[in-house]
KEMI-959437 format. One record per residue (C-alpha): x, y, z; residue in three letters. Coordinates in steps of 0.05 Angstrom, whole numbers. Example, Ala and Ser with C-alpha at 12.3 -4.5 7.8 and 13.67 -1.06 7.14 Angstrom:
+--------+--------+--------+------+
|      x |      y |      z | miti |
+--------+--------+--------+------+
|    246 |    -90 |    156 |  ALA |
|    273 |    -21 |    143 |  SER |
+--------+--------+--------+------+
***
This chain:
+--------+--------+--------+------+
|      x |      y |      z | miti |
+--------+--------+--------+------+
|   -421 |    157 |    634 |  MET |
|   -485 |    135 |    651 |  ASN |
|   -528 |    200 |    665 |  PRO |
|   -580 |    164 |    707 |  SER |
|   -522 |    153 |    766 |  ASP |
|   -545 |    211 |    812 |  SER |
|   -477 |    206 |    848 |  ALA |
|   -445 |    232 |    788 |  LEU |
|   -498 |    285 |    770 |  ARG |
|   -460 |    356 |    781 |  THR |
|   -533 |    387 |    786 |  ALA |
|   -533 |    355 |    863 |  ASP |
|   -458 |    378 |    877 |  ARG |
|   -465 |    455 |    867 |  ALA |
|   -486 |    488 |    936 |  THR |
|   -529 |    545 |    937 |  PRO |
|   -463 |    586 |    959 |  GLU |
|   -416 |    564 |    905 |  THR |
|   -475 |    567 |    851 |  ALA |
|   -487 |    644 |    865 |  SER |
|   -416 |    662 |    879 |  ALA |
|   -407 |    702 |    809 |  GLY |
|   -368 |    691 |    752 |  ASN |
|   -300 |    661 |    756 |  ALA |
|   -283 |    670 |    676 |  ILE |
|   -312 |    727 |    634 |  THR |
|   -305 |    726 |    555 |  LEU |
|   -321 |    781 |    517 |  THR |
|   -325 |    785 |    437 |  ALA |
|   -265 |    739 |    435 |  LEU |
|   -229 |    727 |    369 |  HIS |
|   -164 |    697 |    357 |  HIS |
|   -122 |    680 |    290 |  GLN |
|    -73 |    639 |    269 |  PHE |
|    -21 |    668 |    226 |  GLY |
|    -19 |    634 |    165 |  ASN |
|    -76 |    585 |    182 |  HIS |
|   -108 |    572 |    114 |  LYS |
|   -153 |    504 |    122 |  LYS |
|   -229 |    513 |    124 |  ALA |
|   -231 |    449 |    169 |  GLN |
|   -199 |    486 |    225 |  HIS |
|   -256 |    543 |    214 |  GLY |
|   -222 |    591 |    161 |  GLY |
|   -167 |    638 |    182 |  PRO |
|   -199 |    646 |    255 |  GLU |
|   -190 |    591 |    303 |  ALA |
|   -240 |    631 |    349 |  LEU |
|   -298 |    685 |    321 |  ARG |
|   -331 |    731 |    372 |  GLY |
|   -335 |    680 |    439 |  ILE |
|   -375 |    718 |    488 |  THR |
|   -396 |    679 |    557 |  ALA |
|   -395 |    678 |    631 |  GLN |
|   -365 |    615 |    663 |  ILE |
|   -389 |    608 |    736 |  LYS |
|   -350 |    601 |    798 |  ARG |
|   -352 |    530 |    827 |  GLY |
|   -386 |    492 |    773 |  ARG |
|   -359 |    443 |    721 |  ILE |
|   -369 |    476 |    649 |  THR |
|   -363 |    427 |    591 |  GLY |
|   -330 |    454 |    522 |  ILE |
|   -355 |    415 |    476 |  VAL |
|   -351 |    418 |    396 |  GLY |
|   -321 |    380 |    335 |  PRO |
|   -246 |    381 |    308 |  ASP |
|   -227 |    451 |    295 |  GLY |
|   -273 |    478 |    333 |  SER |
|   -229 |    519 |    377 |  GLY |
|   -241 |    485 |    443 |  LYS |
|   -164 |    476 |    459 |  THR |
|   -149 |    550 |    433 |  THR |
|   -201 |    573 |    480 |  LEU |
|   -166 |    534 |    537 |  ILE |
|   -101 |    561 |    521 |  ARG |
|   -122 |    630 |    518 |  LEU |
|   -156 |    627 |    590 |  ILE |
|    -94 |    594 |    615 |  ALA |
|    -45 |    657 |    585 |  GLY |
|    -10 |    607 |    538 |  LEU |
|    -35 |    646 |    476 |  LEU |
|    -50 |    722 |    469 |  LYS |
|   -120 |    733 |    440 |  ALA |
|   -119 |    777 |    368 |  THR |
|   -175 |    811 |    399 |  SER |
|   -230 |    811 |    454 |  GLY |
|   -219 |    805 |    529 |  LYS |
|   -209 |    745 |    579 |  ILE |
|   -220 |    760 |    652 |  THR |
|   -201 |    699 |    699 |  VAL |
|   -211 |    709 |    774 |  GLU |
|   -216 |    782 |    762 |  ASN |
|   -147 |    785 |    723 |  CYS |
|   -123 |    791 |    655 |  ASP |
|    -83 |    722 |    635 |  PRO |
|    -26 |    759 |    606 |  ILE |
|    -20 |    825 |    640 |  SER |
|    -29 |    798 |    703 |  ASP |
|      0 |    726 |    690 |  ALA |
|     45 |    728 |    752 |  THR |
|    -10 |    738 |    803 |  VAL |
|    -62 |    688 |    766 |  LEU |
|    -10 |    632 |    754 |  ARG |
|    -21 |    607 |    830 |  PRO |
|    -96 |    605 |    820 |  GLN |
|    -92 |    567 |    751 |  LEU |
|    -83 |    489 |    740 |  GLY |
|    -73 |    467 |    669 |  TYR |
|    -74 |    394 |    649 |  MET |
|    -63 |    390 |    574 |  PRO |
|    -95 |    343 |    518 |  GLN |
|    -33 |    301 |    517 |  LYS |
|      2 |    264 |    574 |  PHE |
|     49 |    319 |    599 |  GLY |
|     88 |    290 |    652 |  LEU |
|    157 |    259 |    645 |  TYR |
|    144 |    187 |    632 |  GLU |
|    212 |    164 |    656 |  ASP |
|    207 |    190 |    725 |  LEU |
|    163 |    158 |    781 |  THR |
|    101 |    185 |    812 |  VAL |
|    134 |    215 |    866 |  LEU |
|    194 |    246 |    828 |  GLU |
|    137 |    279 |    782 |  ASN |
|     98 |    299 |    848 |  LEU |
|    162 |    333 |    872 |  ASN |
|    186 |    369 |    805 |  LEU |
|    111 |    397 |    800 |  TYR |
|    114 |    422 |    876 |  ALA |
|    183 |    452 |    864 |  ASP |
|    153 |    491 |    804 |  LEU |
|     90 |    511 |    852 |  CYS |
|    146 |    535 |    900 |  ASP |
|    108 |    483 |    946 |  LEU |
|    158 |    463 |   1007 |  ALA |
|    167 |    434 |   1077 |  GLY |
|    104 |    409 |   1116 |  GLU |
|     53 |    446 |   1065 |  ALA |
|     88 |    404 |   1012 |  ARG |
|     80 |    334 |   1048 |  GLN |
|     13 |    351 |   1076 |  GLN |
|    -12 |    366 |    999 |  SER |
|     24 |    298 |    979 |  PHE |
|    -15 |    265 |   1027 |  GLN |
|    -74 |    291 |   1015 |  GLN |
|    -66 |    280 |    939 |  LEU |
|    -45 |    208 |    940 |  LEU |
|   -100 |    194 |    988 |  THR |
|   -154 |    229 |    941 |  PHE |
|   -117 |    193 |    875 |  THR |
|   -102 |    130 |    907 |  ASP |
|    -32 |    135 |    882 |  LEU |
|      2 |    119 |    943 |  ALA |
|     15 |     44 |    921 |  ARG |
|     49 |     71 |    855 |  PHE |
|     98 |    120 |    887 |  LEU |
|    162 |     81 |    854 |  ASP |
|    133 |     68 |    790 |  ARG |
|    152 |    104 |    730 |  PRO |
|     97 |    149 |    701 |  ALA |
|    100 |    117 |    637 |  GLY |
|     83 |     47 |    661 |  LYS |
|     18 |     73 |    695 |  LEU |
|    -43 |     51 |    658 |  SER |
|    -84 |    103 |    625 |  GLY |
|   -132 |    123 |    684 |  GLY |
|    -69 |    129 |    734 |  MET |
|    -39 |    172 |    689 |  LYS |
|    -95 |    220 |    683 |  GLN |
|   -101 |    218 |    757 |  LYS |
|    -25 |    233 |    767 |  LEU |
|    -35 |    288 |    721 |  GLY |
|    -95 |    309 |    756 |  LEU |
|    -50 |    308 |    826 |  ALA |
|      4 |    347 |    793 |  CYS |
|    -45 |    402 |    770 |  THR |
|    -79 |    405 |    838 |  LEU |
|    -13 |    423 |    870 |  LEU |
|    -15 |    496 |    895 |  GLY |
|    -85 |    489 |    906 |  SER |
|   -114 |    529 |    843 |  PRO |
|   -184 |    563 |    844 |  ARG |
|   -190 |    550 |    768 |  VAL |
|   -178 |    481 |    740 |  LEU |
|   -173 |    472 |    660 |  LEU |
|   -170 |    405 |    636 |  LEU |
|   -166 |    394 |    555 |  ASP |
|   -198 |    322 |    543 |  GLU |
|   -178 |    291 |    609 |  PRO |
|   -211 |    221 |    594 |  SER |
|   -187 |    206 |    524 |  VAL |
|   -158 |    134 |    527 |  GLY |
|   -191 |    125 |    598 |  VAL |
|   -235 |     63 |    607 |  ASP |
|   -309 |     72 |    638 |  PRO |
|   -290 |     53 |    708 |  ILE |
|   -224 |     99 |    708 |  SER |
|   -269 |    155 |    673 |  ARG |
|   -323 |    147 |    731 |  ARG |
|   -271 |    155 |    782 |  GLU |
|   -244 |    219 |    750 |  LEU |
|   -312 |    250 |    743 |  TRP |
|   -322 |    235 |    823 |  LYS |
|   -260 |    267 |    841 |  MET |
|   -268 |    326 |    795 |  VAL |
|   -335 |    331 |    823 |  GLY |
|   -314 |    335 |    895 |  GLU |
|   -266 |    396 |    870 |  LEU |
|   -325 |    429 |    845 |  ALA |
|   -365 |    421 |    913 |  HIS |
|   -310 |    454 |    950 |  LYS |
|   -315 |    516 |    900 |  GLY |
|   -263 |    501 |    853 |  ILE |
|   -282 |    526 |    778 |  THR |
|   -274 |    464 |    727 |  VAL |
|   -264 |    474 |    654 |  ILE |
|   -272 |    407 |    620 |  TRP |
|   -262 |    405 |    547 |  SER |
|   -290 |    341 |    515 |  THR |
|   -315 |    304 |    453 |  SER |
|   -352 |    253 |    489 |  TYR |
|   -425 |    283 |    489 |  LEU |
|   -449 |    226 |    548 |  ASP |
|   -394 |    263 |    587 |  GLU |
|   -415 |    335 |    575 |  ALA |
|   -483 |    319 |    591 |  GLU |
|   -460 |    307 |    664 |  LEU |
|   -432 |    384 |    665 |  CYS |
|   -462 |    435 |    706 |  ASP |
|   -463 |    486 |    638 |  ASP |
|   -442 |    474 |    567 |  VAL |
|   -406 |    517 |    517 |  LEU |
|   -424 |    487 |    448 |  LEU |
|   -370 |    502 |    396 |  MET |
|   -371 |    496 |    322 |  SER |
|   -323 |    527 |    271 |  GLU |
|   -298 |    584 |    324 |  GLY |
|   -375 |    604 |    337 |  HIS |
|   -408 |    590 |    403 |  LEU |
|   -470 |    560 |    389 |  LYS |
|   -508 |    545 |    456 |  PHE |
|   -485 |    569 |    526 |  ASP |
|   -519 |    536 |    581 |  GLY |
|   -543 |    480 |    621 |  PRO |
|   -546 |    411 |    580 |  PRO |
|   -617 |    399 |    603 |  ALA |
|   -642 |    466 |    566 |  THR |
|   -617 |    439 |    497 |  ILE |
|   -631 |    368 |    509 |  ILE |
|   -711 |    390 |    526 |  ALA |
|   -717 |    418 |    458 |  GLY |
|   -704 |    347 |    424 |  MET |
|   -768 |    315 |    458 |  LYS |
|   -805 |    274 |    408 |  GLY |
|   -749 |    270 |    353 |  ARG |
|   -703 |    208 |    389 |  SER |
|   -738 |    135 |    372 |  PHE |
|   -706 |     69 |    374 |  GLN |
|   -724 |     28 |    321 |  LEU |
|   -732 |    -46 |    352 |  ARG |
|   -736 |   -124 |    330 |  ASP |
|   -706 |   -108 |    250 |  ILE |
|   -705 |   -167 |    213 |  GLU |
|   -641 |   -180 |    166 |  GLY |
|   -586 |   -130 |    158 |  ASN |
|   -588 |    -73 |    213 |  LYS |
|   -533 |    -35 |    172 |  ARG |
|   -567 |    -34 |    110 |  ILE |
|   -634 |    -12 |    143 |  VAL |
|   -588 |     42 |    176 |  LEU |
|   -559 |     62 |    110 |  LYS |
|   -633 |     69 |     81 |  LYS |
|   -661 |    104 |    144 |  ALA |
|   -609 |    159 |    132 |  LEU |
|   -634 |    167 |     63 |  HIS |
|   -704 |    185 |     93 |  ALA |
|   -715 |    256 |     90 |  ALA |
|   -752 |    254 |    158 |  GLN |
|   -680 |    225 |    191 |  VAL |
|   -623 |    273 |    209 |  ILE |
|   -574 |    226 |    242 |  ASP |
|   -569 |    149 |    260 |  GLY |
|   -533 |    101 |    294 |  VAL |
|   -525 |     22 |    307 |  ILE |
|   -545 |      9 |    385 |  GLN |
|   -541 |    -67 |    389 |  GLY |
|   -599 |   -104 |    356 |  ASP |
|   -633 |    -41 |    346 |  ALA |
|   -626 |     30 |    310 |  LEU |
|   -623 |     98 |    347 |  ARG |
|   -655 |    155 |    297 |  LEU |
|   -664 |    225 |    308 |  VAL |
|   -723 |    260 |    266 |  LEU |
|   -716 |    323 |    234 |  LYS |
|   -784 |    342 |    269 |  THR |
|   -817 |    310 |    321 |  ALA |
|   -867 |    251 |    309 |  GLY |
|   -855 |    249 |    236 |  GLU |
|   -828 |    178 |    227 |  LEU |
|   -805 |    143 |    168 |  PRO |
|   -837 |     93 |    130 |  ASP |
|   -824 |     27 |    155 |  LEU |
|   -836 |    -11 |     93 |  GLY |
|   -783 |     38 |     58 |  HIS |
|   -732 |     16 |    111 |  LEU |
|   -738 |    -62 |     91 |  GLY |
|   -736 |    -76 |    172 |  ALA |
|   -790 |   -131 |    170 |  GLY |
|   -855 |   -141 |    189 |  ASP |
|   -842 |   -138 |    265 |  LYS |
|   -801 |    -75 |    270 |  ALA |
|   -824 |    -19 |    304 |  HIS |
|   -810 |     51 |    337 |  PHE |
|   -800 |     65 |    410 |  VAL |
|   -795 |    135 |    432 |  GLU |
|   -731 |    141 |    477 |  VAL |
|   -704 |    196 |    521 |  ARG |
|   -664 |    248 |    474 |  PRO |
|   -584 |    259 |    498 |  CYS |
|   -544 |    314 |    488 |  LEU |
|   -507 |    279 |    427 |  GLU |
|   -582 |    282 |    391 |  ASP |
|   -577 |    359 |    405 |  ALA |
|   -506 |    369 |    384 |  PHE |
|   -513 |    330 |    315 |  ILE |
|   -582 |    374 |    308 |  ASP |
|   -545 |    439 |    313 |  ILE |
|   -486 |    421 |    266 |  LEU |
|   -551 |    407 |    214 |  GLY |
|   -545 |    329 |    221 |  GLY |
|   -500 |    273 |    212 |  GLY |
|   -453 |    251 |    149 |  PRO |
|   -507 |    204 |    118 |  GLY |
|   -498 |    132 |    102 |  GLY |
|   -461 |    134 |     42 |  GLU |
|   -386 |    108 |     43 |  SER |
|   -349 |    127 |    -19 |  VAL |
|   -288 |     83 |     15 |  LEU |
|   -339 |     23 |     14 |  ALA |
|   -363 |     39 |    -59 |  ASP |
|   -286 |     41 |    -90 |  HIS |
|   -266 |    -21 |    -48 |  MET |
|   -273 |    -94 |    -79 |  PRO |
|   -309 |   -151 |    -52 |  LEU |
|   -262 |   -178 |      8 |  ALA |
|   -218 |   -238 |    -17 |  ARG |
|   -220 |   -308 |     14 |  LEU |
|   -176 |   -370 |     -5 |  ASP |
|   -226 |   -422 |    -19 |  SER |
|   -193 |   -464 |     36 |  SER |
|   -213 |   -410 |     88 |  THR |
|   -267 |   -429 |    142 |  ASP |
|   -319 |   -362 |    136 |  GLN |
|   -337 |   -387 |    207 |  ASN |
|   -261 |   -374 |    229 |  ALA |
|   -235 |   -318 |    198 |  VAL |
|   -197 |   -301 |    263 |  ILE |
|   -184 |   -356 |    319 |  GLU |
|   -153 |   -354 |    382 |  ALA |
|   -142 |   -409 |    417 |  ASN |
|   -116 |   -421 |    492 |  GLN |
|    -81 |   -352 |    476 |  LEU |
|    -31 |   -337 |    529 |  THR |
|     18 |   -285 |    541 |  ARG |
|     71 |   -281 |    605 |  ARG |
|    114 |   -226 |    622 |  PHE |
|    162 |   -260 |    676 |  GLY |
|    112 |   -276 |    726 |  ASP |
|     58 |   -229 |    708 |  PHE |
|      4 |   -267 |    661 |  VAL |
|    -22 |   -207 |    613 |  ALA |
|    -73 |   -257 |    579 |  THR |
|    -99 |   -317 |    606 |  ASP |
|   -122 |   -375 |    558 |  HIS |
|   -170 |   -339 |    510 |  ILE |
|   -210 |   -369 |    462 |  ASP |
|   -253 |   -334 |    409 |  PHE |
|   -276 |   -342 |    335 |  LYS |
|   -293 |   -287 |    283 |  VAL |
|   -332 |   -302 |    228 |  LYS |
|   -328 |   -272 |    158 |  ARG |
|   -360 |   -195 |    149 |  GLY |
|   -371 |   -193 |    227 |  GLU |
|   -347 |   -140 |    275 |  ILE |
|   -324 |   -160 |    335 |  PHE |
|   -300 |   -118 |    392 |  GLY |
|   -254 |   -129 |    452 |  LEU |
|   -270 |    -89 |    512 |  LEU |
|   -233 |    -79 |    584 |  GLY |
|   -205 |    -31 |    632 |  PRO |
|   -136 |     -6 |    625 |  ASN |
|    -89 |    -60 |    635 |  GLY |
|   -135 |   -115 |    625 |  ALA |
|    -98 |   -147 |    574 |  GLY |
|   -138 |   -129 |    505 |  LYS |
|    -83 |    -93 |    474 |  SER |
|    -32 |   -159 |    487 |  THR |
|    -85 |   -194 |    466 |  THR |
|    -95 |   -155 |    396 |  PHE |
|    -20 |   -150 |    385 |  LYS |
|    -13 |   -222 |    381 |  MET |
|    -77 |   -224 |    335 |  MET |
|    -38 |   -176 |    290 |  CYS |
|     28 |   -219 |    288 |  GLY |
|     66 |   -163 |    330 |  LEU |
|     78 |   -200 |    393 |  LEU |
|     87 |   -280 |    400 |  LYS |
|     42 |   -312 |    451 |  PRO |
|     72 |   -357 |    509 |  THR |
|     25 |   -413 |    495 |  SER |
|    -31 |   -425 |    457 |  GLY |
|    -40 |   -401 |    380 |  TRP |
|    -77 |   -351 |    336 |  ALA |
|    -91 |   -356 |    261 |  LYS |
|   -116 |   -309 |    209 |  VAL |
|   -150 |   -334 |    142 |  MET |
|   -121 |   -404 |    177 |  GLY |
|    -52 |   -382 |    173 |  ILE |
|    -18 |   -393 |    243 |  ASP |
|      7 |   -323 |    268 |  LEU |
|     69 |   -359 |    312 |  LYS |
|    101 |   -397 |    249 |  SER |
|     77 |   -354 |    189 |  SER |
|     66 |   -283 |    220 |  ALA |
|     91 |   -242 |    160 |  SER |
|     42 |   -279 |    111 |  ARG |
|    -14 |   -269 |    159 |  ALA |
|      3 |   -197 |    167 |  ARG |
|     -6 |   -189 |     89 |  ALA |
|    -80 |   -202 |    101 |  GLN |
|    -88 |   -150 |    150 |  ILE |
|    -96 |    -72 |    159 |  GLY |
|    -83 |    -45 |    221 |  TYR |
|    -97 |     20 |    252 |  MET |
|    -55 |     31 |    315 |  ALA |
|    -80 |     60 |    386 |  GLN |
|    -38 |    125 |    376 |  LYS |
|    -21 |    150 |    313 |  PHE |
|     32 |    112 |    281 |  ALA |
|     46 |    143 |    216 |  LEU |
|    112 |    190 |    212 |  TYR |
|     95 |    249 |    241 |  GLY |
|    155 |    286 |    200 |  ASN |
|    136 |    262 |    137 |  LEU |
|     82 |    291 |     96 |  SER |
|      8 |    261 |     78 |  VAL |
|     36 |    251 |      8 |  ALA |
|    102 |    217 |     34 |  GLN |
|     62 |    173 |     85 |  ASN |
|     15 |    148 |     31 |  LEU |
|     76 |    131 |    -16 |  GLN |
|    114 |     93 |     38 |  PHE |
|     55 |     56 |     60 |  PHE |
|     30 |     32 |     -2 |  SER |
|    103 |     11 |    -19 |  GLY |
|    108 |    -31 |     47 |  ILE |
|     48 |    -71 |     22 |  TYR |
|     75 |    -85 |    -45 |  GLY |
|     40 |    -39 |    -88 |  LEU |
|     82 |    -10 |   -145 |  ARG |
|     83 |     37 |   -208 |  GLY |
|     19 |     59 |   -236 |  ASN |
|    -22 |      9 |   -188 |  VAL |
|     10 |     45 |   -132 |  GLN |
|      2 |    113 |   -156 |  GLN |
|    -81 |     98 |   -174 |  ASP |
|    -82 |     72 |   -105 |  MET |
|    -56 |    132 |    -71 |  ILE |
|   -101 |    178 |   -123 |  ASN |
|   -156 |    135 |    -97 |  ASP |
|   -142 |    149 |    -23 |  MET |
|   -132 |    222 |    -34 |  VAL |
|   -204 |    230 |    -70 |  ARG |
|   -235 |    189 |    -25 |  VAL |
|   -216 |    221 |     44 |  PHE |
|   -209 |    296 |     11 |  ASN |
|   -134 |    291 |     31 |  LEU |
|   -108 |    342 |    -33 |  GLU |
|   -103 |    407 |      9 |  PRO |
|    -59 |    369 |     63 |  TYR |
|     -9 |    331 |     16 |  LEU |
|     42 |    371 |     32 |  ASP |
|     35 |    380 |    105 |  GLU |
|     66 |    342 |    158 |  GLU |
|     22 |    286 |    184 |  ALA |
|     32 |    303 |    258 |  ASN |
|      4 |    376 |    242 |  THR |
|    -63 |    346 |    217 |  LEU |
|   -129 |    354 |    253 |  PRO |
|   -148 |    294 |    293 |  LEU |
|   -207 |    275 |    246 |  GLY |
|   -154 |    276 |    187 |  PHE |
|   -102 |    241 |    217 |  LYS |
|   -151 |    186 |    233 |  GLN |
|   -170 |    187 |    162 |  ARG |
|    -99 |    182 |    133 |  LEU |
|    -85 |    121 |    181 |  ALA |
|   -144 |     86 |    157 |  LEU |
|   -126 |     97 |     88 |  SER |
|    -52 |     74 |     91 |  CYS |
|    -85 |     14 |    126 |  ALA |
|   -134 |     -9 |     73 |  ILE |
|    -88 |      4 |      7 |  MET |
|    -76 |    -64 |     -9 |  HIS |
|   -152 |    -82 |      2 |  HIS |
|   -142 |   -127 |     64 |  PRO |
|   -198 |   -178 |     82 |  PRO |
|   -190 |   -167 |    150 |  ILE |
|   -180 |   -100 |    193 |  LEU |
|   -151 |    -88 |    261 |  PHE |
|   -174 |    -27 |    297 |  LEU |
|   -144 |    -12 |    370 |  ASP |
|   -186 |     43 |    395 |  GLU |
|   -194 |     81 |    326 |  PRO |
|   -240 |    143 |    350 |  THR |
|   -203 |    154 |    409 |  SER |
|   -219 |    236 |    430 |  GLY |
|   -255 |    239 |    363 |  VAL |
|   -316 |    281 |    355 |  ASP |
|   -387 |    249 |    344 |  PRO |
|   -391 |    276 |    269 |  ILE |
|   -320 |    251 |    253 |  THR |
|   -333 |    182 |    285 |  ARG |
|   -403 |    173 |    244 |  ARG |
|   -363 |    181 |    183 |  GLU |
|   -310 |    133 |    207 |  PHE |
|   -362 |     80 |    217 |  TRP |
|   -401 |     91 |    159 |  THR |
|   -334 |     67 |    122 |  HIS |
|   -330 |      9 |    163 |  ILE |
|   -402 |    -10 |    159 |  ASN |
|   -391 |     -4 |     86 |  GLY |
|   -329 |    -49 |     78 |  LEU |
|   -363 |    -99 |    127 |  VAL |
|   -422 |   -105 |     75 |  ASP |
|   -364 |   -120 |     28 |  LYS |
|   -340 |   -175 |     65 |  GLY |
|   -288 |   -143 |    104 |  VAL |
|   -275 |   -174 |    175 |  THR |
|   -267 |   -126 |    230 |  VAL |
|   -231 |   -131 |    301 |  MET |
|   -233 |    -74 |    348 |  VAL |
|   -216 |    -50 |    416 |  THR |
|   -247 |     13 |    445 |  THR |
|   -264 |     52 |    510 |  HIS |
|   -324 |     87 |    475 |  PHE |
|   -381 |     45 |    501 |  MET |
|   -428 |     71 |    444 |  ASP |
|   -381 |     49 |    394 |  GLU |
|   -382 |    -18 |    434 |  ALA |
|   -453 |    -27 |    416 |  GLU |
|   -432 |    -17 |    333 |  TYR |
|   -406 |    -95 |    345 |  CYS |
|   -435 |   -156 |    329 |  ASP |
|   -404 |   -190 |    388 |  ARG |
|   -361 |   -171 |    441 |  ILE |
|   -310 |   -204 |    488 |  ALA |
|   -302 |   -171 |    553 |  LEU |
|   -230 |   -182 |    575 |  ILE |
|   -206 |   -167 |    654 |  TYR |
|   -145 |   -184 |    689 |  ARG |
|   -119 |   -224 |    626 |  GLY |
|   -190 |   -269 |    624 |  ARG |
|   -251 |   -274 |    582 |  THR |
|   -304 |   -255 |    638 |  ILE |
|   -367 |   -245 |    590 |  ALA |
|   -376 |   -248 |    515 |  SER |
|   -438 |   -244 |    466 |  GLY |
|   -478 |   -193 |    433 |  THR |
|   -487 |   -121 |    459 |  PRO |
|   -554 |   -143 |    480 |  ASP |
|   -533 |   -204 |    511 |  GLN |
|   -484 |   -167 |    553 |  LEU |
|   -534 |   -119 |    576 |  LYS |
|   -578 |   -175 |    600 |  LYS |
|   -521 |   -202 |    643 |  LEU |
|   -518 |   -144 |    685 |  ALA |
|   -595 |   -113 |    687 |  THR |
|   -623 |   -126 |    750 |  LEU |
|   -693 |   -148 |    755 |  ASN |
|   -726 |    -77 |    768 |  GLN |
|   -692 |    -48 |    712 |  GLU |
|   -718 |    -51 |    636 |  SER |
|   -646 |    -26 |    602 |  SER |
|   -586 |     -4 |    623 |  ILE |
|   -524 |     34 |    580 |  THR |
|   -465 |     -6 |    552 |  MET |
|   -431 |     37 |    597 |  GLU |
|   -462 |      8 |    664 |  GLU |
|   -461 |    -57 |    636 |  THR |
|   -386 |    -53 |    631 |  PHE |
|   -373 |    -32 |    697 |  ILE |
|   -428 |    -78 |    731 |  ARG |
|   -395 |   -141 |    701 |  LEU |
|   -325 |   -123 |    723 |  VAL |
|   -348 |   -114 |    788 |  GLU |
|   -385 |   -171 |    795 |  ARG |
|   -321 |   -214 |    774 |  ASP |
|   -283 |   -178 |    830 |  ASP |
|   -337 |   -195 |    876 |  ALA |
|   -335 |   -268 |    855 |  THR |
|   -260 |   -272 |    858 |  ARG |
|   -260 |   -239 |    935 |  ALA |
|   -305 |   -295 |    951 |  ARG |
|   -264 |   -351 |    921 |  GLN |
|   -205 |   -319 |    963 |  GLY |
|   -243 |   -325 |   1022 |  GLN |
|   -267 |   -396 |   1015 |  ARG |
|   -193 |   -416 |    997 |  GLU |
|   -166 |   -383 |   1057 |  MET |
|   -211 |   -416 |   1102 |  GLN |
+--------+--------+--------+------+
***
């Protein structure tokens, strides 16, 4: 989300009347403990530890924190789905448990996972939820008409919910949540898996609701998104670390956020050195530059020690909420990857063209009359991170599946390591490590059983197999979870397990399909530290993502829209394509939106000329 977009700034949405209308929710000394909960990563036995806060009526309040910080637990307590171990909750002057019957019509709750019936159509889902809300007759029809217009779902009434794009699913979930005109809206990570355009539309809709006086609680792991809230509750290990407007905490970071520009040589190695510097608490790649957060304002690391070249220089940049978030949590995870240190150099056949380790040529896939991908071309070099971006339904996942040998192209061809995926898919897949978009391991198997199963699939046997399993357990700190079912793991540990299962056979190519969707910044940095380390070992990475800061980590990007490549190049090259004359720089998210909108405008003009 672009923080400079005044149309979305929530501070402009709160009217004086709603801002002064008092508190919709009051939390007092709130504790919650799950019976046999024993993992330290969950915040010990207590999921919430003495939370006290007031949430104002008619505003958007973001609940922000790492995995296991208590965000979802807090939302479920407010909704009355859990009973607090101790403390008090008041929602619109009601207790969520003892006054549940009175409060229920005033609450709208949208859970973290898509909670509608995927085999029912849009209209059937709306009718079901209207029945649950006792909404009938003219009131039902009037609500449907308003919500369908509001969410732009009228075109999809007969479409099964499971066949909607990610953004449209979230809009349908929001529409069902709004039936009955709730006064408080609880949204648990509503934008996970949603592309930037759909996220912006979702924010506009929620902003209109807040402007009308509805209280919105928005849980999120995306800090650029939280920056748009009127207030944030920043949580860690069950504790409330900050409560107030984002601008307040951001102001405390003045003089501590810098970009290192005009780097010569390998920016990943420079980042690793920067994260070792005593003056730096956090750092990420931003296109051709690095973004660094300092321990103390103005105290920069020595450029000579970073090995960034004679032209490299620091430029102070505007601090953001993510900088403050990382600072409150004590800094990022650092630049060392135990995984990369453990992995050997990626093996390549002597006949493999290092400039085309992954290659797509006129790659096309049709489903009946629908063209999902339309003559896609690209080449990926050894040791390169190549990103596929695009809105939901643009064709990038279809492209990705063809590149992995999971889907046969209608025409054109794809190769990895020089192996044609159409004629030798199984041989090509042996060269690939694959992390699926959704958690694709066996949820009813334990962590140990998943490691055993997937290492066996990749042909590991005997002592070699057990040694590799032991290595993955050590590298990813999986020992405390070995006997737990995979679907009960915290999101960050699900991600660790999925990555460990994907790389046990030391593949030279790694395919990552939205690998950090819904993951907090600390876990995301840990993940990309491993990926950067693997790339330095010669591993080639292809990634899809909706998280635009993550797109900046890529060496090159192809932007897919309506099945076609509409732009390609480095992140900085794409930004230049979308930057207007009067602008010095724009975000990757704004770049994405403008290039898609520009393509729509070009196609519209072409259509008008053809009609003439």
